[in-house]
VOVEXKOL-309690 format. One line per field, with one value per residue: x, y, z of N, C-alpha, C in turn; residue in one letter. Coordinates in steps of 0.02 Angstrom, whole numbers, plus 50000, padded with zeros to 5 digits. Atoms other than C-alpha are relative to their C-alpha. Layout:
BEGIN
neast = (X:...)
nnorth = (Y:...)
nup = (Z:...)
caeast = (X:...)
canorth = (Y:...)
caup = (Z:...)
ceast = (X:...)
cnorth = (Y:...)
cup = (Z:...)
residuo = (A:...)
//
This chain:
BEGIN
neast = (49940:49944:49955:49932:49964:49931:49982:50060:50040:50049:50022:50042:49964:49996:49957:49928:49967:49929:49950:49932:49949:49930:49959:49933:49952:49928:49969:49944:49935:49978:50060:50005:50007:50067:50049:49997:50030:50071:50030:50052:50061:50025:50032:50062:50051:50013:50040:50069:50029:50008:50054:50064:50008:49991:49934:49991:49929:49957:49932:49947:49958:49930:49954:49961:50037:49995:50054:49968:49953:49956:49980:50018:50064:50058:50004:50068:50050:50065:50059:50062:50052:50065:50017:50060:49981:49928:49985:49993:49936:49946:50000:49974:49927:49971:50000:49959:49935:49948:50003:49985:49930:49955:49979:50026:49974:50051:50061:50052:50060:50038:50054:49975:50051:49971:50028:49984:49975)
nnorth = (50012:50017:50051:50001:50063:49994:50070:50040:49962:49955:49953:49947:49937:49970:50039:49990:50036:50002:49976:50015:49948:50021:49953:50016:49951:50009:49985:49953:50034:50033:50005:50064:49991:49972:50054:50048:49972:49989:50057:50035:49959:49999:50064:50003:49964:50040:50058:49977:50005:50072:50025:49976:50023:49944:50001:50044:50019:49949:50021:49952:50007:50006:49952:50039:50054:50056:50006:49989:49945:49989:49931:49955:49971:49996:49937:49973:50050:49999:50029:49994:50015:49970:49941:49967:49944:49986:49962:50048:50036:49952:49991:50062:50003:49943:50018:50060:49988:49989:49929:49960:50010:49975:50052:49985:49939:49977:50040:49992:50039:50002:50050:50061:50049:50067:50037:50071:50010)
nup = (49960:50043:49972:50026:49991:49980:49993:49987:49952:50028:49949:50025:50003:49934:49958:50006:50054:49981:50047:49980:50010:49996:49962:50024:49974:50000:49935:49998:50002:49937:49958:49965:49927:49988:50012:49945:49939:50009:50034:49961:49999:50069:50014:49962:50039:50060:49979:49993:50067:50013:49958:50026:50069:50046:50031:50058:50000:49972:49986:50016:50059:49978:50031:50048:50031:49955:49951:49935:50014:49942:49985:50055:49980:50045:50039:49996:49986:50034:49968:50038:49951:50010:49961:50026:50043:50002:49939:49945:50011:49984:49927:49970:50005:49964:49929:49991:49969:50049:50017:49941:49979:50052:50047:50067:50030:50047:49992:50051:49987:50063:50005:50030:50020:50004:50056:49988:49932)
caeast = (48663:48828:48937:49125:49235:49402:49475:49344:49270:49109:49064:48934:48983:48957:49071:49259:49352:49526:49675:49854:50000:50184:50294:50469:50619:50806:50907:51028:51213:51281:51108:51148:51172:51013:50917:50976:50920:50747:50716:50616:50494:50481:50442:50311:50219:50237:50167:50012:49983:50007:49886:49750:49776:49834:50014:50049:50239:50378:50565:50732:50842:51015:51157:51247:51189:51166:51028:51151:51227:51309:51408:51361:51187:51034:50997:50812:50649:50476:50308:50151:49998:49816:49771:49614:49709:49881:49874:49848:49995:50105:50053:50091:50269:50299:50258:50371:50529:50635:50575:50587:50762:50831:50849:50746:50830:50706:50528:50394:50216:50119:49951:49978:49868:49912:49889:49976:50021)
canorth = (52679:52675:52522:52516:52363:52351:52178:52061:52197:52285:52443:52578:52758:52800:52666:52671:52621:52560:52641:52583:52702:52670:52756:52763:52842:52863:52857:52993:52949:52829:52791:52621:52681:52786:52639:52523:52642:52669:52497:52416:52562:52572:52386:52401:52529:52420:52271:52376:52386:52197:52164:52267:52185:52348:52304:52234:52235:52325:52320:52406:52434:52362:52484:52344:52200:52078:52010:52029:52203:52203:52362:52432:52460:52516:52649:52673:52580:52544:52516:52481:52490:52538:52713:52818:52958:53017:53137:52991:52896:53052:53078:52895:52904:53077:53003:52853:52836:52826:53001:53070:52998:53066:52903:52966:53092:53105:53041:53011:52950:52895:52812:52632:52509:52327:52230:52067:51989)
caup = (55997:55902:55928:55906:55882:55970:55941:56013:56125:56077:56172:56156:56122:56306:56374:56400:56241:56289:56207:56211:56229:56196:56324:56250:56333:56320:56479:56529:56507:56639:56708:56783:56964:56954:56880:57017:57155:57079:57005:57146:57157:56966:56954:57091:56985:56829:56925:56964:56775:56764:56908:56825:56655:56574:56528:56354:56359:56447:56467:56445:56292:56331:56295:56201:56091:56234:56345:56491:56469:56643:56672:56500:56572:56476:56346:56382:56395:56327:56408:56306:56418:56421:56481:56462:56375:56324:56471:56591:56512:56525:56706:56745:56678:56752:56924:56897:57002:56844:56799:56975:57005:56840:56742:56595:56482:56339:56333:56203:56233:56078:56046:55993:55897:55925:55764:55809:55976)
ceast = (50055:50044:50068:50029:50072:50023:49936:49951:49951:49976:49954:50040:50007:50045:50073:50027:50074:50045:50068:50045:50068:50037:50072:50047:50071:50025:50051:50065:50015:49943:49998:49991:49932:49946:49998:49965:49924:49962:49943:49934:49970:49963:49935:49944:49981:49956:49927:49964:49986:49939:49931:49989:50012:50067:50002:50071:50040:50070:50050:50033:50072:50045:50046:49957:50007:49939:50025:50051:50049:50016:49984:49932:49948:49997:49931:49951:49936:49948:49942:49945:49936:49990:49938:50016:50076:50021:50010:50066:50059:50005:50030:50076:50033:50003:50044:50067:50057:50001:50024:50073:50049:50026:49982:50026:49951:49943:49952:49942:49957:49942:50027:49941:50034:49965:50012:50026:50075)
cnorth = (49975:49949:50005:49931:50015:49929:49960:50036:50045:50045:50051:50065:50033:49962:50016:49956:49999:50025:49982:50059:49969:50056:49979:50053:49979:50019:50057:49958:49971:49993:49940:50009:50029:49948:49953:50027:50008:49939:49967:50040:50005:49935:49991:50035:49961:49940:50019:49998:49927:49974:50021:49982:50053:49998:49951:49974:50057:49973:50051:49985:49993:50049:49965:49943:49936:49998:50009:50056:50016:50073:50050:50033:50002:50069:50032:49945:50013:49969:50012:49978:50038:50058:50031:50057:50007:50038:49953:49961:50045:50011:49938:49999:50059:49988:49940:50016:50010:50073:50042:49995:50019:49948:50020:50067:50031:49950:50015:49953:50005:49951:49940:49954:49933:49962:49925:49993:50011)
cup = (49953:50035:49966:50011:50018:50014:50006:50045:49963:50056:49968:50001:50068:50048:49986:49944:50015:49945:50027:49985:50008:50036:49985:50027:49987:50069:49992:49995:50069:50050:50046:50076:50017:49991:50059:50063:49994:49974:50039:50000:49930:49985:50039:49963:49937:50018:50015:49932:49983:50038:49976:49927:49948:49963:49942:49999:50032:50011:49977:49932:50025:49962:49949:49974:50041:50046:50071:49993:50057:50009:49945:50014:49945:49968:50005:50014:49962:50045:49952:50048:49983:50048:49969:49952:49999:50063:50059:49993:50018:50075:50034:49997:50036:50076:50015:50032:49950:49976:50058:50022:49945:49952:49928:49976:49951:49999:49943:50017:49937:50006:49961:49984:49992:49945:50008:50071:50006)
residuo = (M:L:L:H:K:F:G:Q:L:T:V:T:E:H:E:Y:L:P:M:L:Y:A:I:I:W:D:D:V:E:N:S:L:A:L:R:K:S:A:R:A:A:H:L:A:R:V:H:E:L:V:A:T:G:R:L:V:V:G:G:P:F:P:A:I:D:S:S:E:P:A:A:A:G:F:A:G:G:L:I:V:A:E:F:Q:S:R:E:E:A:E:H:W:I:N:E:D:P:Y:T:K:E:G:V:I:G:S:L:N:V:K:P:F:I:Q:V:V:P)
//
């Protein structure tokens, strides 16, 4: 029986080995109104990741160099979370209200290895 190490977790070759994925996107131009209309539903989905212990970090990229961008809005976002595969991560973001409501202009999903907290 082959054992793998993932941080402090030891699993056999037949068990689920967690993998993190970085979901990185750029918003469409002038996305603020679209973001506002889809935000509650988007955050509800993100909170499901939190509740199941799968979210590492998530948040928007302000359009300006400020923690309070106000009317300048946001340029995109990042979610790093645990999924069973890249396909599952892609499916998750494709079903997200930000995707369905047209907030996301370009999207990239990449495997991610967390080295430091």
